[in-house]
N, C-alpha and C positions, 0 to 999 in steps of 0.2 A: 445476458449480455451475453451474446455469441461470440470468445475468442478471435474468428475469424474478423471482427470487424478492428480489432486491436493490434496494433503494431507496435513497434519499440518506439517511434517517433509519436504516440497518441495516446502513449499507455500513462503518462502524467493527466491530462485531460479527462481517459475514460473513467481513472479512479477517482479523479477530484469530480465528475459527476455525478457517482456512484455515492461517493461518500456523502454531498451536499441533499442527495436524496434521504439518504440514512441521517443524516443530522436534522432535518424534517423542522419545528418550529424554531429550535436550536439553533438553524443556521443564520441567523442574523449575528448570533452569541460569538459563534465564532470564524465568521466566515473573512474575518484578515488573518487567521492561521492556516485555514484549511485546503485552500490554492497551494500554499507554499510547501506543508506539512504532505500533500498529496504526490507534487513533485520531487519532493525528497524520497517518497517511497518507491516510486518509477525509479529515481536515479539508482537508488539500494538495488532494484531489480534488475535493472541492465545491465546493473557491474557484476550481480550476482552471474547473470547469465553470458555473461559476456566471459569469467574467470573462469567459470564452467568450463565453456566450450576450449578456453585456450590450459586448460588445465591448472592453472594457478590456484582456483577455487576446489576446495573436497565437499561433499555433500556436508557434512559436521560444520563446516566453516560458514557454508550458506546458511545453514539455518541457525546459526548464532547472528549474520550479520542480519538477517530478515525479525531474528527476532529483536536485538538492538533498536532497528529501525522501529515495529510496532511500537515498543515501549517506550520511545520519543515522542513518537506520534500524538500515543494515549493519554502520555504526562503535558505534554503539547495541549491538546484538547479541554482536557481536565483540568487542568489550571485556569480556564478562561471562566469567568464567572458565572454561572447557572448549568455549567455542561459537566452533570452527574459522570461518575464511573460507566455504569451499565451504557448510558449511552455512548460516552467517546469509544469504549470498547465496541459498540455494534457499529460504531461509525468504522473504525478500523478495519470491523470487519470485513465490512460492506466494501471496502477498498479493496481491500486485499483480494472479496471471490470476483471482484472485476477482472483479474487481471491473472488467475490463479492453473486455469487451462492452458493459457498462453504461455505463461512459464515454466510452467510444469514440464510443459513440450519442448520446451527450449532447451531445458537443461538433461533433460531424461529421467528426469525422477520426481516424486513427488515433495515437495517445500511445504507448502500447504494446501 
């Protein structure tokens, strides 16, 4: 997905769309969690972007915040019956890939 299709306003939806594709046949198992987790990831990415722009969040802090959200998202998905660790991580990675160049461009360094 081209990062020019992504805005701060639609980031959560774009993350959800890609995570849904990555979940594949397991989507039905995680659908009640995936939308909320996608939006939480988008909120974290917006917070990082805003915080870095305001000089309130360092690169190191940004990486910690992102890692915490990635782990939380993977934990929720893995806890879903039938969702294995590898598929959960693949789903998280797909969600992250959606906004990588968009967010990295906003903050001026490679966060992920």
